[in-house]
Every structure is written in structure tokens, then in C-alpha cells.
C-alpha positions as CSV (number, residue, x, y, z in Angstrom):
1,M,-82.8,-50.7,42.0
2,K,-81.6,-51.2,38.4
3,T,-77.9,-51.5,37.7
4,S,-78.2,-51.0,33.9
5,D,-80.5,-49.0,31.8
6,S,-81.2,-50.6,28.4
7,S,-82.9,-47.5,27.2
8,A,-79.8,-45.4,27.6
9,P,-78.2,-44.4,24.2
10,V,-75.0,-46.3,23.4
11,P,-72.4,-44.2,21.6
12,A,-71.5,-45.7,18.3
13,E,-68.1,-45.5,16.8
14,R,-68.2,-43.6,13.5
15,P,-66.0,-44.7,10.7
16,V,-63.6,-42.0,9.6
17,R,-64.4,-42.2,5.9
18,P,-68.0,-40.9,6.2
19,V,-66.6,-38.1,8.5
20,V,-64.1,-37.1,5.8
21,E,-66.9,-37.2,3.1
22,T,-69.0,-35.0,5.3
23,V,-66.2,-32.5,5.7
24,L,-65.6,-32.4,2.0
25,A,-69.3,-31.9,1.3
26,A,-69.2,-29.0,3.8
27,A,-66.3,-27.5,1.9
28,N,-68.3,-27.7,-1.4
29,V,-71.2,-25.9,0.3
30,I,-68.9,-23.2,1.6
31,N,-67.4,-22.8,-1.9
32,K,-70.9,-22.2,-3.3
33,T,-72.1,-19.9,-0.6
34,Q,-68.9,-18.0,0.0
35,A,-69.8,-18.1,3.7
36,G,-66.5,-19.3,5.1
37,S,-63.0,-20.6,4.4
38,A,-63.3,-23.8,2.3
39,A,-59.5,-24.1,2.4
40,M,-59.7,-24.5,6.2
41,V,-62.3,-27.2,5.8
42,R,-60.3,-29.0,3.1
43,E,-57.2,-28.8,5.3
44,A,-59.2,-30.4,8.2
45,A,-60.4,-33.2,5.9
46,H,-56.8,-33.7,4.6
47,Q,-55.5,-34.0,8.2
48,I,-58.3,-36.5,9.0
49,Q,-57.2,-38.6,6.0
50,Q,-53.6,-38.4,7.0
51,T,-54.4,-39.5,10.6
52,E,-56.5,-42.4,9.3
53,A,-53.8,-43.5,6.9
54,T,-51.3,-43.5,9.7
55,K,-53.6,-45.5,12.0
56,N,-54.2,-48.1,9.3
57,T,-50.5,-48.4,8.5
58,S,-49.4,-48.8,12.2
59,S,-52.2,-51.2,13.0
60,Q,-51.1,-53.5,10.2
61,L,-47.5,-53.8,11.5
């Protein structure tokens, strides 16, 4: 009986910056297609940036 499965996917931590860039890219697509609220997407990206800035500041203390 195996105790560990080396073929099982291991979740990787995603850096926040690429996530923010992805959200902003989505906002640009929404702006072009008029298929949703780009303002809501931009607000989400802004909140992610604020959260990351807070984490970076508090981790340096």
C-alpha cells in the first residue's frame, strides 16, 4: 500500500501580481465587448493590490 502518490498534482502558490494583471486584462476585454461591468473588475483588481501591499508592508515589520 502506497503512502504517497507522486503523480498527484501539487497546488502551486500563484503570485498575486499575475493575478492582478489577469484581472486588469479581463477588464479591458469587458470594456471592448460591453459584456459586463469593467468597473467591478477594476475594483476587484484594486482590492487585490491593496491587500498585497498590506501583506508586504506587515511582513517587512
